[in-house]
N, C-alpha and C positions, 0 to 999 in steps of 0.2 A: 271027705273031703271037707267040708262046708263044715260039719260038725265041731271038727275040730279046731279051725280056724275061726270062729266063732266062742267055740270051750277056752282057746290060746286069749283073744279079745277078753275074755271074762274075766279070767284070770287075773290078766293086765290090769285091767280096770278094776278092778278089784283091789289088787297090789299097790295102787296108783294114792286108794281113797282109803286104806289105810296107812303108807305112808307118810297124805296128808294131812290128816289126821288129830298129829300129834300135839297135847294136849300142852296150856303154859299152867306152871306153874303158880297157881295162887300166892300172892305175898299173905305172909303168918302177921296175924294182930299183935300188935304193938311193935313194930319192924318199921323203920325206914319206908315208905312210900318208893316203887322206881319211878329213877328221875324219866320225867315225857316232855314233849313240847306241844301247845294249839295255838290255831290262827286264832288270832280276835276276830271282831265281827270289822275294826279298821284295816286289819289285816296283818295286824303284826306278829311278830312272834312271844310267848311268852310262856316259862319253861317256868316247870313245880322247883327247881333249883334257886329261881329267884324269888322262893319266900318260904326258905330254908329258915326255921324254927319260928315261925310265922302259925296259926290256923289260917284255912281257909276254905272254900265251900266249893265244890264244882256244880254246875249245876245244868241239865243237858236239857234244850229243848228244841221242839222239830221248825225247821224254819218255814 
């Protein structure tokens, strides 16, 4: 009985992990970037669509 229960839990855990591991599609080179929003250091929201048609550089650094 205990082995059946552990086997069922293992199968369910595996199914949950496989379901949650769906990969996101990567953007294609030359295509427009998907829109996203970020919070600035001052707390205001900035969206990529606000800079449409302009060159931007994203710089991520540890806080």
